[in-house]
Backbone as a ProteinNet text record, in pm:
[ID]
protein_1_A
[PRIMARY]
MMALKTTSHHNLGAVPPPAVETNPATTNNAGKTVVHKTLYWGHDAQVLFTGWPSTNSAMYALAVIFVFVLAVFVEWLTYLNFMKESADNVLTVVLQTAIHAVRTGLNYMVILSVMSFNGGIFLAAVGGHAVGFVLFRARAKRKAKSDSPKPNGPLTF
[TERTIARY]
-11511.5	-11390.4	-11288.1	-11200.4	-11102.2	-10968	-10921.1	-10791.9	-10685.6	-10580.7	-10459.4	-10371.1	-10319.3	-10234.3	-10081.8	-9998.8	-9865.5	-9770.7	-9664.2	-9566.8	-9444.4	-9386.8	-9248.1	-9139.6	-9057.6	-8946.2	-8843	-8839.4	-8747.7	-8773.3	-8895.6	-8922.4	-9012.1	-8940.4	-9001.7	-8999.8	-8996.9	-8994.2	-8860.5	-8760.8	-8624.7	-8575.8	-8502.4	-8449.3	-8341.5	-8323.4	-8231.8	-8102.9	-8005.2	-7855.9	-7832.7	-7738.8	-7705.4	-7622.5	-7628.6	-7573.6	-7411.9	-7336.4	-7191.7	-7134.6	-7054	-7002.6	-6883.8	-6867.5	-6751.8	-6634.9	-6530.7	-6423.2	-6320	-6239.6	-6130.9	-6036.4	-5999.4	-5921.5	-5945	-6068.1	-6123.2	-6210	-6196.8	-6262.9	-6184.5	-6223	-6142	-6203.7	-6145.5	-6195.5	-6343.8	-6396.9	-6527.4	-6626.6	-6566.9	-6659	-6684.3	-6626.4	-6661.5	-6558	-6604.4	-6513.7	-6413.2	-6296.1	-6179.6	-6140.5	-6123.7	-6079.2	-5955.5	-5849	-5715.4	-5703.7	-5662	-5631.1	-5488.2	-5395.5	-5264.8	-5197.9	-5086.8	-5026.2	-5010.5	-5034.6	-5013.5	-4938.8	-4860.6	-4794.6	-4836.8	-4864.9	-4899.8	-4982.3	-5002.8	-5057.8	-5213.7	-5278.2	-5422.1	-5480.4	-5495.5	-5542.1	-5665.5	-5732	-5845.9	-5815.6	-5773.8	-5738.9	-5829.3	-5891.2	-5972.9	-6110.1	-6107.3	-6227.6	-6245.4	-6374.7	-6414.5	-6362.7	-6269.7	-6226.5	-6094.1	-6040.6	-5909.2	-5803.5	-5681.8	-5640.8	-5671.5	-5750.1	-5783.9	-5672.2	-5656.1	-5544.2	-5432.1	-5457.8	-5372.1	-5246.6	-5128.9	-4998.9	-4982.6	-5004.8	-4968	-5067.3	-5195	-5265.5	-5240.4	-5187.7	-5122.2	-4996.2	-4911.3	-4795.6	-4847.7	-4949.9	-5019.6	-5054.3	-5119.1	-5180.2	-5073.2	-4966.5	-4864.8	-4792.9	-4774.1	-4724	-4815.1	-4945	-5053.3	-5041.6	-5048.5	-5028.1	-4914.7	-4789.4	-4662.2	-4665.8	-4721.8	-4736.2	-4823.3	-4950.6	-5039.2	-4969.8	-4909.9	-4838	-4737.8	-4657.5	-4564.8	-4642.3	-4758	-4839.1	-4890.6	-4936	-4972.9	-4875	-4744.7	-4634.5	-4613.8	-4626.3	-4608.2	-4706.8	-4826.9	-4928	-4914.5	-4853.5	-4826.5	-4720.5	-4619.3	-4514.1	-4557.9	-4653.3	-4688.1	-4724.4	-4654.6	-4660.7	-4638.2	-4734.1	-4696.3	-4760.3	-4814.9	-4880.5	-4813.3	-4805.7	-4742.9	-4827.2	-4775	-4857.5	-4921.4	-4881.4	-4948.6	-5075.9	-5089.6	-5208.4	-5328.7	-5426.9	-5539.8	-5678.1	-5655.7	-5791	-5870.1	-5996.4	-6078.7	-6044.4	-5984.9	-5953.9	-5845.5	-5742.1	-5633.6	-5680.9	-5775.6	-5822	-5899.7	-5974.3	-6058.8	-5961.1	-5862.5	-5757.3	-5691.4	-5655.2	-5577.3	-5663.4	-5782.6	-5888.4	-5908.6	-5924.3	-5941.3	-5819.4	-5709.3	-5580.2	-5588.1	-5606.7	-5617.2	-5727.1	-5836.4	-5944.7	-5893	-5840.1	-5797.1	-5672.4	-5593.6	-5475	-5532.5	-5642.9	-5697.4	-5762.7	-5827	-5907.7	-5812	-5708.9	-5599.8	-5528.1	-5495.5	-5445.1	-5550.3	-5677.5	-5758.9	-5766.4	-5732.2	-5735.2	-5604.2	-5491.7	-5380.6	-5403.8	-5460.4	-5511.2	-5596.3	-5698.9	-5781.6	-5711.6	-5620.5	-5531.3	-5465	-5391.4	-5319.6	-5415.8	-5542	-5636.3	-5659.6	-5609.7	-5621.8	-5524.5	-5440.8	-5358.3	-5260.3	-5226.2	-5139.8	-4994.3	-4897.2	-4769	-4708.6	-4721.1	-4666.3	-4733.1	-4852	-4927.5	-4884.6	-4859.6	-4830.4	-4690.3	-4586.3	-4438.1	-4453.6	-4542	-4566.3	-4598	-4687.9	-4751.8	-4632.8	-4580.9	-4472.2	-4356.8	-4316	-4205	-4245.3	-4360.8	-4407.5	-4405.9	-4442.1	-4451.3	-4298.7	-4204.3	-4069.8	-4009.8	-4022.4	-3960.5	-4021.2	-4137.1	-4196.3	-4152.5	-4127.9	-4078.3	-3935.1	-3851.1	-3711.7	-3707.5	-3782.9	-3784.3	-3839.7	-3940.2	-4017.7	-3967.8	-3931.4	-3894.8	-3744.8	-3664.8	-3528.9	-3534.3	-3626	-3650.3	-3698.4	-3803.7	-3848.3	-3738.9	-3646.7	-3559.5	-3436.6	-3414.9	-3320.2	-3355.7	-3487.1	-3559.9	-3562.5	-3584.7	-3589.2	-3453.9	-3350.5	-3209.3	-3187.5	-3209.2	-3170.1	-3243.7	-3367	-3441.1	-3398.2	-3330.3	-3286.8	-3173.8	-3155.4	-3020	-2889.4	-2800.4	-2666	-2592.7	-2547	-2475	-2338.7	-2283	-2157.6	-2050.7	-2048.4	-1950.8	-1910.3	-1853.7	-1804.3	-1920	-1888	-1990.5	-2064.9	-2192.4	-2266.2	-2355.9	-2366.7	-2440.9	-2563.5
1455	1457.9	1365.6	1295.8	1191	1270	1239.1	1307.4	1227.4	1307.1	1238.9	1184.3	1069.1	1013.8	1043	1116	1137.2	1059.4	1028.9	933.9	1036.8	1025	1096.1	1019.6	1080	1025.3	974.3	1009.5	966.1	826.7	774.4	628.8	574.6	503.7	435.4	289.6	251.3	90.2	45.4	124.5	89.2	-6.6	-86.8	-185.7	-116.6	-132.5	-59.3	-112.3	-39	-86.1	-217.3	-294.7	-412.1	-389.8	-472.3	-446	-460.9	-372.1	-365.1	-490.7	-577.3	-679	-627.9	-668	-620.2	-715.7	-675.7	-757.7	-688.2	-760.6	-685.6	-623.5	-665.9	-625.3	-501.7	-456.6	-344.2	-252.5	-280.8	-188.5	-128.2	-16.2	41.6	7.6	61.1	26.5	71.4	171.9	225	125.9	27.5	-64.3	1.8	116.5	169.2	115.3	97.3	47.5	143.5	91.6	172.3	148.8	247	235.5	315.3	237	304.5	379.1	488.5	566.6	579.4	533.6	523.9	387.8	357.7	227.6	217.4	110	74.5	-53.1	-67.8	-185.8	-275.2	-393.4	-477.7	-598.8	-713.5	-819.3	-816.4	-733	-718.8	-645.4	-730.1	-682	-757.9	-706.6	-785.2	-789	-907.2	-914	-1004.9	-956.7	-1025.9	-1084.4	-1129.6	-1183.5	-1145.3	-1120.3	-1082.5	-1183	-1121.9	-1201.3	-1287.3	-1251.8	-1323	-1218.6	-1228	-1316.3	-1281.8	-1187.5	-1136.5	-1110.5	-1142.2	-1100	-1227.7	-1328.5	-1425.7	-1423.2	-1427.6	-1400.2	-1488	-1621.4	-1718.9	-1708.2	-1676.6	-1652.4	-1525.7	-1416.1	-1302.2	-1340.1	-1424.7	-1478.2	-1555.2	-1631.2	-1706.3	-1614	-1494.6	-1409.7	-1323.2	-1305	-1231.2	-1333.7	-1453.9	-1565.5	-1570.8	-1586.5	-1596.9	-1487.6	-1360.9	-1243	-1236.2	-1286.8	-1283.4	-1388.3	-1509.5	-1616.9	-1588.2	-1519.1	-1480.2	-1369.1	-1273.8	-1186.2	-1243.2	-1343.2	-1422.9	-1487	-1560.4	-1634.3	-1544.4	-1429.7	-1325.9	-1283.9	-1273.2	-1238.6	-1356.5	-1473.6	-1603.4	-1600.7	-1572.3	-1564	-1458.4	-1344.6	-1234.8	-1281.6	-1363.6	-1403.6	-1536.1	-1601.3	-1741.6	-1726	-1787.9	-1789.3	-1924.1	-2001	-2152.1	-2181.4	-2061.3	-2094.1	-2000.1	-2045.3	-1949.5	-1836.8	-1733	-1605	-1615.4	-1700.2	-1707.8	-1799	-1882.6	-1955.7	-1880	-1882.4	-1807.3	-1877.8	-2016.9	-2092.5	-2049.5	-2091.3	-2043.9	-2091.2	-2230.9	-2280.3	-2186.2	-2156.3	-2075.3	-1931	-1867.4	-1737.2	-1761	-1861.3	-1885.9	-1925.5	-1989.2	-2025.4	-1896.1	-1823.8	-1702.8	-1604.7	-1601.5	-1514	-1558.1	-1693.9	-1737.6	-1716.2	-1737.3	-1699.4	-1547.5	-1464	-1327.6	-1295	-1356.1	-1324.9	-1372.2	-1506.4	-1545.9	-1439.8	-1399	-1321.5	-1195.7	-1132.1	-1010.1	-1024.1	-1124.5	-1159.9	-1170.6	-1245.8	-1255.6	-1129	-1048.9	-918.3	-830.7	-827.6	-756	-807.2	-946.4	-996.1	-932.9	-933.2	-853.6	-716.6	-641	-514.6	-478	-583.9	-582.4	-596.4	-701	-717	-606.7	-524.4	-403.5	-309.7	-297.8	-198.5	-221.2	-332.1	-337.2	-239.6	-167.6	-58.2	-118	-253.3	-309.3	-304.8	-255.7	-242.7	-372	-477.9	-621	-682.6	-652.9	-697.8	-630.3	-491.3	-400	-451.2	-491.6	-531.8	-664.9	-754	-876.4	-882.7	-800.7	-762	-722.3	-615	-559.2	-652.9	-721.6	-808.3	-936.5	-976.6	-1091.3	-1041.1	-930.3	-880.4	-872.4	-810.9	-791.6	-933	-1028.3	-1163.2	-1222.6	-1236.3	-1287.1	-1221	-1081.8	-1014.6	-1060	-1069.3	-1110.7	-1245.7	-1348.3	-1476.9	-1495.6	-1448.1	-1482.5	-1390.6	-1281.5	-1181.5	-1225.8	-1263.6	-1301.1	-1430.2	-1517.9	-1653.6	-1616.2	-1524.8	-1491.1	-1421.9	-1328.2	-1262.5	-1362.5	-1483.4	-1562.9	-1664.3	-1682.6	-1775.4	-1687.8	-1562.4	-1472.1	-1465.6	-1460.9	-1435.3	-1580.2	-1682.3	-1825.9	-1846.3	-1788.1	-1792.5	-1717	-1607.8	-1515.6	-1558.4	-1536.8	-1585.6	-1521.9	-1591.3	-1549.4	-1446.3	-1337.1	-1243	-1298.5	-1266.5	-1318.4	-1220.8	-1152.7	-1052.5	-1063.6	-942.7	-940.2	-962.9	-1010.4	-1032.9	-904.4	-907.1	-782.8	-824.9	-716	-722.3	-669.4
2593.4	2523.6	2576.6	2493.5	2552.7	2567.3	2687.6	2746	2668.6	2623.1	2571.3	2673.8	2655.7	2766.3	2712.8	2792.6	2757.3	2841.4	2772.1	2843.7	2857.6	2958.8	2991	2905.2	2836	2768.7	2870.8	2988.7	3087.7	3151.2	3130.5	3178.7	3076.1	2984.1	2881.2	2907.6	3029.3	3079	3061.7	3061.9	3056	3173.8	3135.3	3240.8	3324.7	3456.6	3535	3502.5	3522.1	3477.5	3581.5	3510.7	3588.9	3720.5	3821.9	3956.3	3920.4	3987.1	3975.1	4063.9	4000.1	4076.4	4156	4287.6	4357.4	4346.8	4291.4	4269.7	4342.3	4431.9	4504.9	4414.1	4295.9	4206.7	4143.8	4139	4072.2	4167.9	4289.9	4391.9	4502.2	4553.1	4663.5	4788.8	4893.1	5043.2	5053.8	4981.6	4988.8	4923.4	4834	4767.1	4614.8	4587	4461.6	4355.6	4234.2	4130.7	4089.9	4074	4031.4	3897.4	3815.1	3691.9	3661.9	3629.2	3612.1	3486.4	3488.4	3360.8	3329.4	3410.3	3387.4	3420.2	3382.9	3403.2	3549.7	3605.5	3743.3	3759.5	3877	3892.5	4009.1	3987.7	4085.1	4034	4105.7	4053.4	4068.5	4141.3	4139.8	4009.7	3903.2	3786.7	3727.9	3622.9	3568.6	3428.6	3374.4	3233.2	3162.4	3058.4	2966.6	3027.1	3139.1	3201.8	3339	3377.9	3516.1	3621.1	3715.5	3804.6	3786.1	3675.5	3630	3611.6	3671.4	3752.1	3915.7	3930.3	4061.1	4148.2	4265.3	4355.9	4376.2	4314.5	4315	4232.2	4300.6	4214.3	4120.6	4165.1	4067	3926.7	3962.4	3829.5	3753.5	3834.3	3749.8	3672	3726	3653.7	3540.4	3537.6	3421.8	3320.7	3375.2	3289.1	3208.9	3267.5	3189	3098.1	3122.3	3041.4	2922.7	2944.8	2851.5	2741.4	2790.2	2716.2	2620.6	2687.4	2612.5	2510.3	2531.5	2427.1	2304.1	2359	2256.2	2164	2212.6	2116.7	2032.6	2090.9	1998.7	1888	1926.6	1824.1	1717.5	1764.7	1657.4	1574.7	1617.6	1523.1	1432	1485.8	1386.6	1274.3	1327.9	1220.5	1104.4	1155.7	1063.4	957.3	998.1	882.2	843.5	871	821.9	676.3	584.8	447.5	395.4	402.8	364.3	212.1	151.1	24.9	-79.4	-195.5	-305.3	-333.7	-348.3	-385.1	-513.1	-607.5	-729.2	-716.8	-623.9	-603.9	-593.1	-681	-683	-662.9	-628.2	-613.9	-486.3	-484.3	-387	-247.5	-242.3	-111.7	-56.7	-139.7	-85.3	-37	-100	-58	69.7	74.4	199.7	324	300.6	406.9	453.4	360.7	388.2	462.4	425.7	499.6	642.7	650.8	803	889.1	838.6	891.9	943.7	848.1	884.3	994	993.4	1077.4	1215.3	1229.9	1351.2	1412.9	1328	1373.3	1408.1	1346.4	1387.7	1523.6	1545.2	1659.6	1784.2	1759.3	1867.7	1901.1	1790.9	1808.1	1900.3	1888.1	1967.8	2107.1	2134.3	2270.4	2336.1	2261.9	2321.2	2351.5	2261.9	2293	2417.4	2427.1	2540.7	2676.9	2667.7	2779.6	2833	2734.2	2761.1	2828	2775	2836.2	2969.9	3045.7	3178.9	3252.4	3184.6	3223.2	3343.3	3333.6	3422.3	3353.1	3412.4	3370.6	3315.1	3408.1	3370	3249.1	3231.1	3112.5	2997.1	3009.7	2892.2	2854.5	2941.4	2907.1	2851.6	2889	2835.9	2681.1	2658.5	2525.5	2433.4	2476.7	2389	2372.1	2486.8	2473.1	2389.6	2386.1	2319.4	2163.6	2121.5	1984.8	1947.9	2037.7	2004.7	1981.7	2055.8	2048.1	1930.8	1904.1	1777.5	1654.6	1660.2	1547.2	1510.9	1623	1601	1547.8	1611.1	1564.7	1413	1384.2	1262.7	1147.1	1174.7	1080.1	1030.6	1121	1082.5	994.5	1029.7	956.1	819.7	800.6	686.9	603.1	655.5	574.6	520.8	620.9	581.1	460.6	474.6	362.7	238.3	243.3	110.5	62.9	152.8	87	32.9	80	28.7	-104.2	-120.8	-238.4	-352.4	-331.7	-432.3	-489.5	-626.8	-698.3	-645.5	-645.4	-594.9	-692.2	-655.3	-747.1	-792.5	-903.2	-945.8	-924.2	-813.5	-791.2	-650	-597.3	-451.9	-365.4	-251.8	-135.5	-107.9	-100.7	-61.8	65.7	134.6	271.1	271.5
[MASK]
+++++++++++++++++++++++++++++++++++++++++++++++++++++++++++++++++++++++++++++++++++++++++++++++++++++++++++++++++++++++++++++++++++++++++++++++++++++++++++++

């Protein structure tokens, strides 16, 4: 009689997990990976890419500026309206869809940056969104006011 060969479900030829890279920004003195669960303050962060900005203060400043500018750019894309709403041709729809996709992707990059749990990066993201909102929302409101017909009565605010 033929014996049945059984395979354990615990070892199905799985590939072992990848080796953990040791990065000074994410490891403690014992060499174990540290995952921050609360906001922390310091320039030893890892934002968007492995090893960036690491422990270099100048690169951390660049990361903060990058996240700030990225958040302002996302707000600009939010209020970007260079096409008439009545245009329904295919090219307009494709262009609006492309702008929406780029804005969404950049928004997720800002979110991933904030997930570094670094306080400076968090403040840069919030500040960038706030500055962009003030700059571009105010411009959009001024344009809407100038496009609306003027009333024939007392001044209204």
